[in-house]
Every structure is written in structure tokens, then in C-alpha cells.
N, C-alpha and C positions, 0 to 999 in steps of 0.2 A: 523681974519682967513686969511691966505695967499691965494691969488688968482693968477691965471695964465692967462696971456693974450694969446688969441688964435693967434698962429703965424705960419709961413710957416714951413714945415717939414725940418729937417736937413738931411744931406746926409751920416751920419756916421754909419747907421744901419749895414752895412756890416762888421763893426768891433765889432759886437755884437754877439758872437758865441752862438748858441742855439741847436746845433745838439744833444747833450745829452738829451735834453728834449723831443725828438721825438723817441728815441730808448734806453730807460734806461735799464740798467742791474741790478740796485740797488734794492734789496729786503731784508727785515728784517722779517723773519717769527717769530722770538722770540723777544719780546719787548727789545729795547736797550734804555739806557738813553742818552739824547741829552745834549750837552753843551749849557747852557742858559746864555745869557748876557743881561744886562738891568734889567728892573723891570716890569714884567707882573703882572697886578692887580689880586688879589686873586679871584675876582668874575668871572674871565675867566676860572676858574677850571671846568673840565668836560672832555668830549671826543669830539674831532673833527674828523669826518670821511670825507674822500675825495675819489673821484673815477674819472676815465677817462681813456684815452688811455695810454698804456704802450708801448710795442714793436710795431714797424711798419714793420719789415722785418724778414724773416725766411730763413735759409739756407735749401734747400730741399735735399732729398736723392740723387738726381742726380747732386748735386754740384752747382745748380743754386741759385741765391738770389731772393727770392720772396719778392717784395716790394708792400705794400699796397699803394693805390693811394690817399686816403682821410683820414683826421684826424678823422672823425666820425667812421671810421672802425678800428682804432687802437685796438690791443688786450688789453683788459681792465686790470687794476690794481687798487686795493683798498688800502687805507692808513688809519691808526688809530693813532691819537695823544692823549695820556692820559696826561692831564694838571692837575697837582696835587698841591694843596695848602697845606702848612704846618699849623698845629695848632699854631705854634710859629709865631707871627706877624713879627718877625725880620728875619725869614728865607725866602728864595726866592722860587719861583715856580719851580717845577721839571716837566720835560716833557719826557715821554716815547714814543717810536715810533715803530710800526710794520707795515708791509705791505705784500701783497700777489698778485702775478700775478694770475688772476682768470680764465684763459682760457688755461691751460696747455694741456688739451686733444685736444682742437681745434688747437692749434699751432702744436701739433704732427700730427694731421690729414693733415694740410697744408704742413708740412714737407714731408709727404709721398705722398700726392696726388697732391700738387702743385697748388691748386686753393682755392678760397675763395669767398663766396657770402655775400655781405654786403650792406651798404647804397650806396656806389659808386663803389664797386668792384663786378664784375660778371665774374669770370674766368672759370666757368665750362659750356661749351656749351650745355651740356645735361640737364641742370636744368634751369627752368624759374626763372627770378628775383623775381617774386611774391611769390615764395615758401618761401622766407626768412621771409615773413610776415604771413604765414599761421600758424595756431595753432593746426591743426589736428594732425600733427606729432611734437612731442617734444622729443628730445633726452633724454635718461634716465640719462645721465651723465651731470650735470649742467656745468661742466668745458668745455663742447663742445659748449656752447652757449655764444656769445659775448654780454653781457649786462652790461653796465657800464657808464651811462650818469648821472643819478640822484640816490639818496639814500633815502629810507624811514626807519625811526626808529619807531618801534612799530606801523606799519601801520595796521589799523583795517580791519577786514574782511577776512584775509588770514590765521588766526590762531584762535584756540578756545579761546573764551572770558572767562576770569576768573570771579568768583563771584563778585570781587571788580572792575570790568571793568568800572562801572559807575563813579568811583572815579579816573579814569585814568588821567583826565585832571585837577584835583584839587590837586592831590598829585603826587610827582615824584615817578615813579616806576622803574627808571633806564632803561637801554637798554634791552628789552626783545627779540626783533627780529630786523633783518636788511635785507632789500631787495634792490636789484639794479634794476633800471628800464631804459627803453628806449622808443622810440616813436612807439612801437608796443605792441601787446597784450600778453606780456610775462614778468614775474618777475623772478629774480634769488635770492634765499635765501642764505644768507651768515652767517656763524658763527660770531656773533658780537664781539668776542675776537680774534679768530685766522684768521678771514676773509676767511676761506675755503668755497668754494661753496658747499652747502649741499642740495639744492633742487630747483625745478622749479614749477611755477604756472602760471596761466593765468587769464584774467578778467572773463572768464567763471566760474572760481571758486568763483567769487564774485556774479555773476548772469548769468543764462544760456543764456540769450538773448544778452550778450555782446560778441558775437562771431566774430565781425569785427576785421580785423588784425591791424588797426591803432588806436593810442591814443596819448595823450600828455605825454611826459616824466616828465612834471611839472604839476601834479594835484595841486589843492589848498585845504588847510585845514582851517576850521573855527578856529580863534585864541582862541575862548572861549570854544568850545566843542570838537575840534579835528576831527569833521566830515570832510570827504574827498569828493571832487567833481572832476569829470573828464568827458571825453567823449569817446565814442567808435564809430569808423567809418567803415562802410562796403562799399568800392568802388564798383561800378557796373554801368549798364545802368541807373539805378536810385540809386544814392548813398544815404545812410541813416546814419544820426547822431543820437546817443543816448547819452543824457546827464544824468549822474547818480550820486547818493549820497551814501556814505558808512557811516553808523552811528558808531561813536567811542564807544558808550555806549553798543550797542547790536551786532555790527558786521554785521548787515543786510544791504543789498544793495537794493536800489529802483531806478527805472528809472524815472527821472523827466520829460523828454520830448523826443519824437521821431519825427524826421522831415527830409525831403529830402533836399539836398544841394549840392553844387559843392564840389567834393572831393579835399582835399588839405593836404599838409604837415603842421601840426600845432603842434608846440613844447610846447606851454603853453597856459593857459587860465586865467581868472580872476573871482573873486567873490566879491560881495559887501555884506552888512549886510543881504540883502533879496534876492539877485539874483545871478545867474551864468551868466557870460558874456563870450560868445564864439565868437571870431572874426575869420572868415574865410578870412584871408588875401590872398594876391596874390601869393600863392605858389601852384597854382592849378595843380592837377595831371591828366595826360592823361591816362585814364583807359585802352585804347586800347594798350598802350605801356608797360603795366605791365608785359607782357610775352616776351618782346623784348630786354630788357637791364637791367641796374641797376635801383634801385629805384630813384636815383638822376636823371637818364635820363628821368624819367617820369614827373619830375617837370618842368612845362612849364615856359618860360620866362615871367616876369611880364609885363602884358599888361596894360598900363596906362589908357586905355579906359574902362577897366572892374573894377567896384567898388569893394572894400572890403565890406564884409557883416558881420554885427554884430547881433548876436542872444542873446536876453535877456530872461532867463528862471527863473521862480519863484522857489525858493528853500525852501520855508517854508509853502506855503498854497495850493500846489497841482494844481496850475493853468497852469502848463506847459509852453509852449512858449508864452511869453507875447507880445513881440515886435521884429520887425526886422528893422535894420537900414542899410544904405549904406553910405560909405565915399569914398573919393578918394583912388586910388590904392596905396598899399605899401606892403613891405615884412617885416617879423619880425621873430625873434626867441623867445624873452623873453618879457613877460609882467612884469610890476613892481607892480602895485597896482590898485585898483578901489574902489570908494566910492560913496555914495549918498549924494546929497545936494538939497536944495530947488531950484526949477527951476528959472532961470533968467527971463523967459518969463511969467510964470504962477505960482504964489505962492501956488496954490492949488496942484501942481504937483511936481515931483522930476526930477532932471537930474542925470544921471550916468556919472561920470568922470573917465576916464581910462588912466593910464600912462603906457608907454611901450617904448622899444627901436626900433625905426623905421629905415628901410633901404629902399632905393628907388627901389631896384631890387633884385630878387633872384639870380642874378649873384654873390652875396656874397658867394654862395656855392663854387665857384671856388677859392675864397680867401684862403680857408683852405684845398686846395690840398697840399699834402706833397711837391710836386715839387715847390710850391709857398711859402713854409714856411721855409724850411731848409736853413739856412743862407749860407751854403757852396756851394749851387747849383747855377749855372749861371741862371737857369730858375727863381729862386727866385728873383734875382737882376733885371732881365728883367721885371718880373711881377710888382715888387715894383715901378719901374720907369714909368710904364704905368698903374698904378692902377687908375681906374676911380672914379669919384665922386659918382657914384651910388653904390660903395662899402663902402662908409663911413656911419656910423650910427649916430643917434642923439636921445637924450631923447625927447619924444613927448607926448603931452596930447590931448586926444580926448574927446569930449562932446556928449553924447546921450541925447538930450533935451526932456522934456515933456513926460516922460514915461507914457504910457496909464495905467489907473487904472484897466482895464480889457483887456484880450487878444485881440489883434488887428492885422488884416492881412495886413494892409496898410504898404507900405515900407516908412519908415521915414528917415530923413537925419541926419547923424552924421557929426560933423565938427572937424577939428584939431584946437585946441586953440593956441598952440605954439609948436615950435621945437627948440632945443638948443643943443649946445655942439658938433657940427659936426666936428670941428677941432680936438677934442679929440677922436672921433670915439669910443664911449663907448660900452662895451658889458659885459655880465655876471653880470647883475645888481642885487643888494640886497638892503635891507633897514632894519630899526629897526622893527622886527616882531610884536612888540606891537602895531604898527600902521597899521597893515594889516586891510583892509576894512574901514579904517578911512582916513581922509584927512592927508597927510603926507607932509613933507617939503624936506627931504634929501634922496637922492639915491646915492649909492656907486657902482662902477663898475671898471673893468679893462679898460685901454685905448689901442687903436690900432692906435696910431698917425702916425706911419711910421718910428719911431726911430728904430724899430726892425721889423723882418718879422712876428712877432706875437705880444704879449702884451709888453707894454713898460712903464706901470705906473698904479697907482690906483687913481681914481678920486672921488671926492665928489661933487655932484650937488645939488645946492640950488634952488628949483623950485620957491621959493617966489621972489627971485631977479635975477634969471637966471645966477647965478655966479657958476663957477667951480673951485675947488681947486685940486691940483695934488701932489701926492707923486711919485717921479721917481728918479732913479739913473742909470747911464749908465751901460749897461750890466746886469741889473737886470730885469728878466721877471716874473711878479707876476701872480698868479691865482686869481680866483674869491674871493673877500673879503667877509668874513662872519661876520656879525655884532653880537656882544654879548653885550647886554644891561647891564649897571650898575644898579643892583636892587635898589640901593639907589638914582639913578638919577631922575631928574625931567624933564630935557630937552630931546627932541627927539634924539639928537646926543650924549648924554652922554653914552658912551660905548667904546668898542674897536673893531677893525677890525682884523681878523685873515686871513692870506693869505700865501700860500706856494709859495716861490719865488726861481727861478733858478738863481744862480750867474754864468753867462756864462763864465766869465773870470777864475773862479776857478773850474768849472764843479761840483759844489755841490749845494744842495738846503737848504733852511732854512725856518722855520715857523716864519713869521713876525707878530708882534703885533703893531698896530698903534693906537694912540689916535684918535677916530673918530671925535672929535671936531675940532682939529687943524691939523690933518694928519701928525703928527710927530711920529717918531719911539719911542716906549717904551721899547721894548726888542725883542729878537729873540732866537730861538733854532735851532742850526745848525746840519744838518745831515751829514753822512759820504759819501754820494753819491748824484747823480743827480736823482731827481724825475721827472717823465714824466709830460708834460703839461696836466693838467686834466681839467675836466669840472666843476663839482659841488660837494657840500658837505653839511654836517649838523653838527651843534654843539649841544651837549646835555649837558646842564649845570648840575653841581653837585647839584644845588639848584632848578632846574626847568625842564621843558620839552624841546623837540627838538625845535630849531629855524627853520624858513624858511617854504617852502611849502612841500607838501608830494608827 
């Protein structure tokens, strides 16, 4: 396997145009066939959904150019790739593509009124920033709501269960429903074929007690049952976390634990075979500021003297909050995986091991301001030249040792086992979904090395020997790599990676297929325009169920 030596950043990123990736015009509402080169394996057949920001600016009625300030606020767009394998083994894969901007009504509202309320944008002085997270008022038109961070295929609990729902996870049922999610208590329902926004829902539709405005855009699903786990947070003088479970077989939601805690912006969580692991890392929210600015403004700087808090909740036996741990401070967006193993200190107990992408500081939120990412802007060059080490990410592993056998109120100590890959600054991590809740070896991610103002490669990290491999080409900016396992494979890395890549020199995008074992290109399907830099996606195999979390 090729490996890459961690080396100083090069200085030619300013010759890496990426403007089209932040304000795309390209949309295909009717599926079109893409030109395919190379050899994409037949087991990759299925549907790949992608979502994330599309447009970032709107010309208003008075002739002004309204420019969003933050990548997280980009007007969302959803993409659908149909990967079709022929019955003829000598025929190549076909790929059909369609997409849809999913906030047309919101864009029209901004065009007329000239303001927007979002994660980092608060342009209407008559509205409180916290209103964006309230669920009492939900517009009747789903196209007015900007939700497009993660996607859930066949998410349980939001639609009526069929009589055969108990077989949902043993047999493929295809794509029945598609929901877009974000870090608040709202879901947007999309037509799974046309991608048209067709409805809205909230976590109160799952359970009436889930009325808090904040949640994780990345819930976790049990790889065997499809049951979904997440949290709901109500900030206030005493902030309340509720960790809940949605049964895939019945659609019923139950609250596993309710407890007070420091309110924080938490994008993802983890599960093991028996537990939910919720880490309140150092993205603490100043509740008193919720009515004074954007939500980003309420996220306090990471205080290294304040520990990160880890909550371990029993998910099978009704014991609620089992243990609380503390570790040194850090910031994070994405967890990778967690698993249980025999304790190193006491063989009668277990340790929980949790992998994630760690950042030293919440200052990373400034990294993805549009003024710091658009390669044509002088502000982006200045920011890149002064980018601090606290904005570089690393794969990191934490250990929560000697988990108590019964609920325990004592504050225990979690330790960081190792941290690696900071020179690659990895983000948007994924893995072989078959290894979720099990000890795994390989993690895949995009790299933010500094060759570009955004992504500049795809990395494969081997946690066993701490080695990192890289796929990268100048001017190519890839998105999150989605792992599709070879059903006949034995090894963990036997599969392919699917990523949407912007070719900055040609101003068009393509769907890239890499061999996950050696990070070499197998094939690509080229689009006729530039696709916006997105966040996350899901692949639904022709022969199986959705990959990834829910």
C-alpha cells in the first residue's frame, strides 16, 4: 500500500480554483446519463445520495448581492446517482444523475426581504437568533427551510410501519423514504426520486418529550437491527439532555436517559454493542447569548481548563445513565466508531474505546467561512497564510476504562490513547459499515492539508500501524468518501470509495470510484457542470441496505 510522508504544506493552492464549488448553478431535475470511464465494480450498483450547500449568494430585488457568510448556511442541494450494473458481465456500469436545489422558496424570500437566519447568519434585527432552532413554528412549505447536512434512507419512526417492517433489516426493501437532517430538531422529507421537498417533521413526532431545539445531525444506527439512537437538548438555566432510541421494527421511540449537562453544539455521537456514548466536547453554548446573535456566536472558545464530558447510557437493559467520564478538552464534529473490549486493568470489566476526529479548538468554525474558502478572495489567501495549528484535525482514540457494572455517579477519567495524521488534517470520516460497534482498523476521510482552501485529497488511515495513504491530484477537490463493501470480500478494506470531486481547472465535477485497498482510481462518471461542495451522503446497495449512520 502506498504511504505518504507527512511533509510541509506547498504554496500553490492559489492556483487551485474552487469558486464554482461554492455557488453552483448546475442542476439536473430529470436524470441524465453520465460518461463513464474505467471499470466500476458491479457490487457498487445502487443509489448514492449526496447533500450539502448549493448556492451561497442571491441577488435581491433592490439590486444588491446578498452573500452568506458561512459554509454551514449555504442553500442546500441534493444529488442522486443511480449506479446500474448490467446483467451482461462484459458490459460496463451505467450512471444516471439528477439533482435539485431544495430551498427555492427560501431563496425567493431572501431575494425579496434581503435577510437570512442560520448557523452563522443573522441579518434580521427584528428576530432572535434562537428562533431558528425553535420548533413551535414550522413553515408549511418545506422549501422555505434550509436542511441539508445529512440524509436518512428509510428512517424509522417518522412514517407508518408496514406489516413486514420486522424484516426491514434482513431483506432489502429499496428506498421507501428520504429525509434530510441538520443539528436541530427538524427533518425535511424529500421525494426519493425527484428530490423535491415534500414535507417537514420534528423529533416531537417521534416522542412528545423531545421538544428541545438541538440534536445531532449524525444519529447512529445499530448495524444489525437498524434501531436509531440520538439525543435531544433543551438549553436553559438547567440544560437537559435526553438520549433516545427509535425501534426499526416497531417505529416506537423510547427515552433511555434524561440528565442535566453543559449545553453544547454536538454534531455526532457513538454507540457500542450495549451503550450509547455521548461526548459533550468543548463547544459549549452561552445560553444568555441565544437572543443576541447567530448560533455560531453563542459557541464559546474552547477552554483547555474545562474537561470534555463523556456520558455512557445503557441501550439494552433500561439502566439509564451508567457512567460519566472526563477527558482533556477538545473540539470535534465527527465521531468514527466505538466498541467494547476487556478492560486492560480489570479483566472482569470492560473498556469502551472511541475513535473520532479531534480538533484543539472551536476556532475551526472560522475555517469554513466563505471569505476564508473562496480561492479568488484575498481574505482566503491571508487566512491560509496565518492558519493556526489549532485548526488542524487529527484521528484520535479515547479509552473509557473499567465501566461500572451498575449506574455510578462518580466522575471517572477517560484518556486519549493516541492521535495521528495532523499533517493531513482529516475530516468527513467514514469506514466500512460492517465494522460499526466492532474494533476496526481503517478510516477514510478527506484531507485539508492546505494545498487548497478546502479539501485537497482522500486519505486512508490505518490505526494498527498509524500509517496514512493519500489519493490526491492538483486542482481536484473531493467530498466525503463513502465506503461500499465488496459482498464477497473478507478483509475490512475490500471495497470501493465513492466521492464527488470538483475538477477546478475544468469547472466540472465527477463521481470518483477508488479501490479502498490501495487508493487507486478504478473509474469515474463525469458530470456536465460543477457540483457544490457538499457535506454527507448515503449509498443504498442494490443488494443490501443503506450504509453509514442515520
